[in-house]
C-alpha positions in Angstrom: 29.3 9.9 9.4 27.6 12.2 11.7 26.5 11.4 15.2 23.3 11.7 17.2 23.1 13.5 20.6 20.0 13.2 22.7 19.1 16.4 24.7 17.6 15.4 28.1 16.6 17.4 31.1 14.0 17.9 33.8 11.1 20.3 33.2 11.9 24.0 33.1 15.6 23.7 32.8 15.8 25.3 29.3 15.9 22.1 27.2 13.2 23.3 24.8 14.7 26.7 24.5 18.0 25.2 23.6 16.5 22.8 21.1 14.4 25.6 19.5 17.7 27.5 19.0 19.2 24.5 17.3 16.3 23.8 15.0 16.1 27.5 14.0 19.8 27.4 13.2 19.3 24.2 11.2 16.4 25.7 9.4 18.5 28.7 8.4 21.2 26.4 7.1 18.8 24.2 5.0 19.0 26.5 2.0 22.8 26.3 1.9 23.7 22.8 2.8 22.3 19.6 1.3 20.8 16.8 3.4 19.9 19.3 6.2 16.5 18.0 7.2 14.3 19.0 10.1 11.7 16.8 11.8 9.6 17.8 14.8 12.0 16.3 17.3 15.2 16.3 15.3 17.6 19.1 14.4 20.5 18.5 12.1 23.1 21.3 12.1 26.4 21.9 10.4 29.6 21.4 12.5 31.5 24.7 12.5 35.0 24.4 11.2 36.9 27.5 9.9 39.4 25.2 8.2 36.8 24.2 5.6 36.3 27.8 4.4 40.0 28.3 4.1 40.4 25.2 2.0 37.5 26.2 -0.2 38.9 29.6 -0.8 42.3 28.2 -1.9 40.7 25.6 -4.2 38.0 28.0 -5.4 35.4 25.4 -4.6 31.9 26.2 -5.9 30.2 24.5 -2.9 31.1 24.1 0.7 29.6 21.1 2.5 30.3 20.8 6.3 29.9 17.6 8.2 26.7 17.5 10.4 25.5 16.6 13.9 22.0 15.5 14.8 20.3 16.6 18.0 17.3 14.7 19.2 14.8 16.3 21.6 14.2 13.4 24.1 10.8 13.2 25.7 10.7 15.0 29.1 11.8 13.1 32.1 10.3 12.9 35.6 11.3 10.9 38.6 10.1 7.4 38.2 10.8 7.3 34.4 12.4 3.9 34.8 9.0 2.6 35.9 7.2 4.3 33.0 6.2 7.4 34.9 5.3 10.4 32.7 6.8 9.7 29.2 9.3 7.3 30.8 9.1 4.5 28.3 9.3 6.8 25.3 12.3 8.6 27.0 14.2 5.3 27.5 13.5 4.1 24.0 14.6 7.3 22.4 17.8 7.6 24.4 18.9 4.1 23.4 19.2 5.3 19.8 21.6 8.1 20.5 25.4 8.1 20.6 25.7 10.5 23.6 23.6 12.5 26.1 23.5 16.2 26.3 22.1 16.7 29.8 20.7 20.3 30.2 21.0 21.5 33.8 19.3 24.6 35.2 22.1 26.8 36.5 20.1 30.1 36.6 18.0 31.7 39.2 14.6 33.0 38.1 11.6 33.3 40.3 9.3 33.4 37.3 10.4 30.0 36.1 9.3 27.3 38.6 11.6 24.3 39.2 9.9 21.0 39.4 11.3 20.4 42.9 11.1 24.1 44.0 14.9 24.7 44.1 17.9 25.2 41.9 20.4 22.4 42.4 21.9 21.1 39.1 24.0 18.4 40.7 20.9 16.8 42.3 19.0 17.2 39.0 21.8 15.3 37.3 21.7 12.5 39.9 17.9 12.2 39.4 18.3 11.4 35.7 21.4 9.2 36.2 19.5 7.2 38.9 16.6 6.6 36.5 18.9 5.4 33.8 20.7 3.1 36.2 17.4 1.6 37.5 16.2 1.1 33.9 19.5 -0.7 33.0 19.3 -2.9 36.1 15.7 -4.0 35.2 16.8 -4.7 31.6 19.9 -6.7 32.7 17.9 -8.9 35.0 15.4 -9.7 32.3 18.1 -10.4 29.7 20.1 -12.6 32.0 17.0 -14.7 32.8 16.4 -15.1 29.1 19.9 -16.4 28.6 19.6 -19.4 31.0 18.6 -22.0 28.4 21.4 -21.0 26.0 24.0 -21.0 28.8 23.0 -24.6 29.7 23.8 -25.5 26.1 27.3 -23.8 26.4 26.4 -21.2 23.8 29.7 -19.1 23.5 27.9 -15.9 22.4 25.4 -16.2 25.3 28.3 -16.8 27.7 30.1 -13.7 26.6 26.8 -11.7 26.8 26.0 -13.0 30.3 29.6 -12.2 31.5 29.3 -8.6 30.3 25.8 -8.2 31.7 27.0 -9.5 35.0 29.9 -7.0 35.1 27.5 -4.2 34.3 25.0 -5.4 37.0 27.8 -5.5 39.6 28.8 -1.9 38.8 25.2 -0.6 38.8 24.4 -2.4 42.1 27.5 -0.5 43.5 25.7 2.7 42.6 27.9 3.5 39.6 27.0 3.8 35.8 27.9 0.9 33.5 30.3 3.2 31.5 32.8 2.7 34.3 33.2 -1.1 33.5 36.6 -1.8 31.9 36.0 -3.7 28.7 38.7 -5.6 26.8 39.1 -5.0 23.0 37.8 -8.4 22.2 34.5 -7.6 24.1 34.1 -4.1 22.7 31.7 -5.0 19.9 29.5 -7.2 22.1 29.5 -4.6 24.9 28.2 -1.9 22.5 25.5 -4.3 21.3 24.1 -4.4 24.8 22.9 -0.8 24.3 22.9 0.0 28.0 21.7 3.5 28.8 24.4 4.3 31.3 27.2 3.4 28.9 26.4 6.6 26.9 28.9 9.4 27.4 27.4 12.5 29.0 27.9 16.1 28.2 26.5 18.4 30.9 25.1 21.6 29.5 25.0 24.3 32.1 22.2 26.7 31.2 23.1 30.0 32.9 21.6 33.5 32.7 22.6 36.0 30.1 24.9 37.9 32.4 26.7 34.7 33.4 27.3 33.3 29.9 31.1 34.1 29.8 32.3 32.9 33.2 29.4 30.9 34.5 28.4 30.9 38.2 28.6 28.9 41.4 26.0 26.4 40.1 28.0 25.7 36.8 31.2 25.5 38.9 29.6 22.7 40.9 28.6 20.9 37.7 32.2 21.3 36.4 33.5 19.6 39.5 31.0 16.8 39.2 31.7 16.2 35.5 35.5 16.1 36.1 35.0 13.5 38.9 33.0 11.4 36.6 35.3 11.7 33.6 32.5 13.5 31.7 32.4 16.9 30.0 30.5 20.2 30.6 29.9 23.3 28.6 28.4 26.7 29.7 25.6 28.1 27.6 22.8 30.6 27.9 19.9 29.0 26.1 18.2 32.4 26.0 21.1 34.0 24.2 21.3 31.1 21.8 17.7 31.5 20.9 18.2 35.2 20.2 21.3 34.6 18.1 19.4 31.9 16.0 17.0 34.6 14.8 19.7 37.0 13.6 21.6 37.3 10.4 25.3 36.2 10.5 26.7 39.7 10.8 24.2 40.8 13.4 24.8 37.6 15.4 28.5 38.3 15.5 28.0 41.9 16.7 25.6 40.5 19.4 28.2 38.0 20.6 30.9 40.7 20.8 28.6 42.9 22.8 28.0 40.0 25.2 31.8 39.4 25.5 31.6 36.0 23.7 34.0 34.8 21.1 31.6 32.4 19.5 28.1 31.0 19.9 27.5 28.5 22.7 26.1 26.0 20.2 29.5 25.9 18.4 31.1 25.1 21.7 28.4 22.4 22.4 29.0 20.7 19.0 32.8 20.7 19.5 32.4 19.4 23.0 30.2 16.6 21.6 32.9 15.8 19.0 35.6 15.5 21.7 33.3 13.4 23.9 32.8 10.8 21.2 36.5 10.9 20.1 35.6 12.1 16.6 37.7 14.0 14.1 37.4 15.5 10.6 39.1 14.9 7.3 38.5 16.9 4.1 38.0 16.3 0.3 38.8 19.4 -1.7 38.4 20.4 -5.4 36.9 23.0 -7.7 33.4 21.4 -7.4 33.2 21.2 -3.7 35.1 21.3 -0.4 33.6 18.8 2.0 34.2 17.7 5.6 33.8 14.1 6.7 33.5 12.8 10.3 35.4 9.7 11.5 36.3 8.3 14.8 39.8 8.8 16.0 42.1 5.9 15.0 40.2 5.2 11.7 42.4 3.6 9.0 42.3 5.0 5.5 40.1 2.3 3.9 37.4 2.8 6.5 37.7 6.6 6.2 37.1 6.1 2.5 34.1 4.0 3.3 32.4 6.9 4.9 32.1 8.5 1.5 31.0 5.3 -0.3 31.2 1.6 0.5 32.9 0.9 -2.9 35.8 3.3 -1.9 36.5 1.0 1.0 36.1 -2.3 -0.9 38.4 -1.3 -3.8 40.8 0.9 -1.8 44.2 1.3 -3.4 45.8 4.3 -1.7 45.0 7.7 -0.2 46.8 10.8 -1.6 47.3 12.7 1.6 48.2 16.3 2.4 48.2 17.6 6.0 45.9 20.7 6.5 48.8 23.0 7.5 50.8 21.9 4.4 47.8 22.5 2.1 47.4 26.0 3.4 51.1 26.8 3.5 51.6 25.5 -0.1 48.5 27.3 -1.4 46.8 24.1 -2.5 47.3 20.7 -3.9 49.7 21.6 -6.7 51.9 23.6 -4.4 51.9 20.7 -1.9 52.9 18.3 -4.6 55.8 20.5 -5.8 57.0 20.9 -2.2 56.9 17.1 -1.7 54.2 17.4 0.9 51.7 15.0 -0.7 52.1 11.4 0.5 50.7 8.2 -0.9 49.3 6.3 2.1 48.2 2.6 2.1 45.7 0.5 4.0 47.4 0.7 7.3 47.5 4.5 7.4 45.6 6.0 10.3 43.9 9.2 9.2 44.8 12.4 11.1 42.4 15.2 12.0 42.6 17.8 9.2 44.0 15.5 6.5 43.1 16.5 3.0 42.5 13.2 1.2 42.0 11.9 -2.4 41.2 8.2 -2.6 42.2 5.9 -5.4 40.2 2.7 -5.7 39.3 -0.2 -8.0 35.7 -0.3 -9.2 
């Protein structure tokens, strides 16, 4: 299970530069990793995880297959998108299909790059897009509630639940706040997700700074960090220009370049990890001589559902999961050493998979 993050932003904020860096990175990976496909507006990249390489080295795996993350370049936004201005309708349709929003904000000063409103103010830029999403949600809610009237008169339980949730979202939006702030009970969680409201998507603010500010950021990115914290959202500081340069270098050259810039890792790696955290995702591993592979699950996933990520039959016929914690696998030099040290556990259907678990599933066919 990967996940899809839509990249949005106003004109001239560096969105295209960042996406180009992602697609070049993905293109470079295509020869090494299966299922790594590129379409004109989609880039699928490997999720960096040093643990996978260590596991593969111990198991002498012939192939290393990381889990993946999909970035979607959402059609450009202008003020009035909620009313179909510019490519507004396409923008709104594309964003509904994503799991989260990476909102690229201009946090750099450059007289040669014109801002659509003639000024650099990332917080205001963020508010423009948030407002358009809120307006689009309000319009959608009003239409959907009107269409539910007949079913409500017939005491349709599903319609009643849907209308109640839509009303809660409408009240929040009319108060000038995004629908993600609505508190939803566990019993309503599935129905709430099915509403596919734009402002329920978690947001990761991507502060695009100049090359010299890529380590510490600047006053603009500090303002974004303050805004993100107040909203309960996340932010990451990246220089899209640096990322594009790195994407064109070989691995060793890229590492030298990063060191010269005073960076420990590429900004795209931080972006991917921040997206993982935002969506409460984690990774488990399957390891053997044929391949070492990473799999993405949501935090709190039980063992049968984790097995189902590999294949539906694994979930249906689940018997147990032979489980070794990552640290134990490393410390015991592999599966056999972990077994001998009593570090391999047989876990049943109620076991909640932990980040880093090395799993082997047993199932009935």
